[in-house]
N, C-alpha and C positions, 0 to 999 in steps of 0.2 A: 277656722275662726278668725275674726278680725283682730288686729293688734291693739288691744285696749291699753291705755296709759297706766303706768304703775302709780302706787300711792306717792312715791317720791318724785314723780315727774308731773309737772303741771300739764293740763290738757293743751294749753296754747303752745308749750314747748314741744310736746309730742306731735301735734299737728304740723308745726313748722318743720320739724325734722323729717316727717314723712313727705311733706310737699317739696322740701329741698332735695330729698332722694329722688323723687319723681322727676324733678328738673334735671338732676345730674345724669339720670339714666335715659334722658330723652334722645331718641334716635332721630327725630325730626322736630316738628314744631308743636304737635298736639299735646304731648305731656307737659311741656312748659306752659302752653295756653291754659290747660286745666289748672295747673298749680297756681298761676297768677290770679285767676278768677276765684278759685276756691279759697285762696288766702284772703282776698278782699271780702268775700261773703262771710267767711268765718269771723273776721274782725268785726264786721257789721252785726252779725248775730250775737257775738259776745257782748258788744256794747248795748244792743237792743234788749238783751236779757235783763239788764239792770234798769231799764226804763219802765215807767208805769204803763206805757202803751207801746209794746214792742213793734206792733204793726206800723204805727205812725213813725216810730224811730227809724225803721228800715226804709220806709217810703221817703222820708226826708234826707236819709243818708245816700239816696240814689241807688238802692240795691237792685232796682229793675235792670240797670245796664249790665252788670255781671251775670244776673240771672238769665236775661235774654241771650247773652253770649254762650253761657253754659248749655242752655236749651239748644242753641244752634249747633254746638259741638256734639251734643247727644244725637241730634238728627243726622248730622254728617257721618258719625261713626256707626250709626245703625245701618246706613247705606253702604259704607265703605269698608267696615271691619267685621262686625257681627251684629245682626239685627236683634237677636235675643239677648245678647250680653249688654248692649247699650240701650235697650228699651227702658230699663229702670232709670238710667241717667236722663234720658229724654223726658220721661214721665215725671220724674222728681222735680226737675227744674221748670217744666211746663206748669205743674200744679202750683208751685211757689209763685211763678210770674203771673199766672192768671189771677190768683187770689190777691196778690199785691197790686195788680192792675185795677181790681175792683176798689181797693182802698184809694188808689191814686185818683180814679174817676170821681168817687164820692167826695174826696177832699177838694178836688177842683171845683165841684159843684157848690160846696159850702163856701169856698172863697169867692166864687163868681156871684153867688146870691148875697153874700156879705158885702161885697163891693157895691152891688147895685142898691142894697139897703132899701128895697121897695116892698118886700113881701116877707115879713117875719115868720109867717106860718110855713111858707115853702122853705125858708132857711132852716127852721127847726126840723122839718121833714128830712132834709138832707143831712143834717147833723145826726139824726137817727140812723139814716142809711149808712153813714160813715162808721158809726159805732157798730152796726151790724157787720159791715165788711171787715172791720178790725177784729171783731170777735171771731168771725169765721177763719180769718187768716191765723190768728193766734191759737185757735183751737187746732188747726192743721199743724202748726209748728210743734205743738205739744204732742199730738197723736203720732205724727211722723218722726218725732224725736229729733228735731233740728236744733233746739236751744241747748247750750251748754249747761250742765248741772253737776255740781260738785267736782269730783276728781276724774270724771270720765269725759272722753271725747263724745260728742253727740252721736247717737247710734246711726242716724242717717248719713252723716258725714263719714263716719268710720266705715260703713258698708261701701260707700262710693270710692273712698280711698283704696280699699281692698281690691275692688274691681279694677281700678286704674293701675294698681301695682302689679296685678297678676295678668293683665292683658298682654298679648303677644303683639306689640306695636310694630308697624311697618317701618322700614328704613326711610331715609329722607327722599330718595328717588321714587320709591313706590308710593309714598305718601303724596308727593307732589302730583304724580300721575292720577291717583285716585281722586284727589281734591279737584283737579282740573276737569276730570270727566264728570264728577258730581255737579260742579258749578255749571258746566255746559249743558248737562242734561236738564237741570232745573230751569235754566233760561230758555232752552228750546221747548221744554214741556209747557211752560207758561205761554210762550209765543203761540204754540199750536192751540191751546185752549182759548186764548183771547181771539185768535183768528177765526176759530169756529163759533164764537159767540156763546160760549158755555155759561157765561155769568149774566144774571139779570141785575142790572144796576139800580133798578127800582127797589131792590131788596138791600137794605143797609148792611145787615150783618152778613148774609150769605153771598152778597154781591160785592159792594164797594169794600167792606172791611176784609173780606176773604181774599180778594185780589191784592189789596195792599199788604196783607200778611204774607202772601206767597212771594211777591216780588221783593218785599223788605228783607227776606232771608238772604237774598243776593247781596244786599248792602251790609247786613250784619256779619256775614261769613268772613270777609276780609278783616273786619275789626276784631273778630274772635281768633284769628290765626296769626296775629303778630308778625306780619312781614312775609307770609307765604304767598299772599295775593297783593299785588301793588298796582297803583294807578300812577302812570308817569305824568308828572306835572307839566312837562314841556311838550306834550303831544298837541299838535295843532287842532283847534276846534273847527270842524267843517260848518259851512253856512246853514245846512239843514238843522243841525242841533244847537247852533249858537243861541237861539232864543231861550233854550232851556238851561244853558250853562251860565246862569246869572252870577254876579259877584257874590251874592249870598251863598249860593250853592258851591261855588268854587272855593270860597274861603271857609266853608264849614269844617270844623275839626272832625266831623263824622265822615268826611270824604277825603281825609288826608291819610294815605297809605303809602308812605315812602319806602324806599329800599332800606334794608337793615343789614348790618354786617353779619349778624347771626344767620341770615338767610341769603347767601350769595347768588342763588339761582331761583328766583321766585317765578310765580305765574303772573304775567303782565296782562292786565285787561285793558280793553278799549276805553281810554279816558273820557272822551266826549259822551260815549254811550252810557258809561257809569254815572257821569254827572247828570245826564238827562234823566236817567232812571231815578236818581235821587230827587230831582225836581218833581217827578211824577209821584213818588212816595210822599213827599211833603204836601203836594196839592191834594192827593187823595186823603191824606191825614186831616188836613184842614176841613175838607168837605165832610168827611166822616165825623169829625168832632162836632161840627155844627149840627149835623143831623142827629147825632146821639144826644146832644144837649137839648135840642128842641123836643125830641121824643121823651127824654127824661123829665123835663119840666112839665110837659103836657100830661104825661102819665101820672106824675106826682099830684098835679092839680085835680085829676080825675079821682085819684085815691082819696083826696081830701074832700070829695063830694061835688066837684064841678061837673057839669055836662060837657060834651065834646066842644061846643062852640065857646063856652065860657073858659074851658081849659086852654083853648088856642089863644083866646084874647089875653088870658092871664100870662101865658108864656111870652106873648109878644110884648107885653108891658114889662116883664122882668128882663127879657133878653135884649130889648131895645130894637128888635127888628122882627119881621114876620118869620115864624118858624118855618124851616126849610122842609118842604114836603119831599117824600121819596120820589115823586115824579120829577120834581125840580132837580133833585140830586142826579137822577138818571140823565136828565137833559144836559147837565154839566159834564158828567163823567163819560158818557158813551162816545162823544166825538173826541174827547181828550185821549182815551184809550185807543180808539180807532186810528188816530194819527200816529201814535207810538207804534202800533202794529205796522202801519204803512211805512214808517221810517225804518223798521227792522231793528229797533234798539236792542231788543233781547237777542235777536239773531247775531248782531254784531258782538255782543258780550260773549255769547257762546263760541263764536268763531275765534275770538281772541284768546279765550281760555284754552282752546285746543292746540294753540301754537306753543307747544312745550318741547 
């Protein structure tokens, strides 16, 4: 049985004590990484439970960031420790992040249409979509028992803490080797798939978005592991990758993974290759967002009774430019990805991770 808090002990104190113990017993980085992010999520959940709209409260508190990183840790430990044991961790945070992502998208559409102030009917449509996304997320929070109630730790958090407390964690050296191999395998696997042309970039979800999701994990993993993977800031940027290592990319806090005293012997990745990959992730994200926005507005217009041509015209008026077709998206993405395959960006990242 999980360790439920007593009547004399507040849930927040009990959670903090268990997280502190998890950190104290940490053999490597992983236990501390979980504790840091679970502490952030629990704080956000506790605050959101008092809000009239918990879903929007979590969205505006930036809860997607720790949820992404916890999902990333679950994926990692399924592959490197125990697939069956960490499957619930991966699935729990994936479900939360997916549902919060729907809230995020709908809220962004409400703000976009509100700023345009050109189509009140479409604006009202997306207000309704946001309300539905919030309802679905809050329903999941209640069913899965994530929100704090009374004198008890939320059941979902309690179960996850118990799993983490009972896990036979590897020591620092074994952890480093496993993470390096996992990172390299992910990078090499994606290089092979992209080289073989396995993705159809005329498909927004299964093509562009899926590739971005896959390569983005290589960027999230260092952020989730608090110093186990570092990017040396002083590595010279070679001419081939210099166009992708822009000031914006280099200065981004999302790409800042310095050495930490707590991890004296980290995995050092190829800095120019990592920065170039970050550029690709951002570009794919921008194209994906524009395509999704075009699709969403056109679909909404059709739901409201417009024919295909009228829906396209309405989307153009609202968005201020021509909706981006899937064929246009493919024409932008295919040569971009082909060039990254040619440059061997993912191969370079894999090779650097193996140097441990």
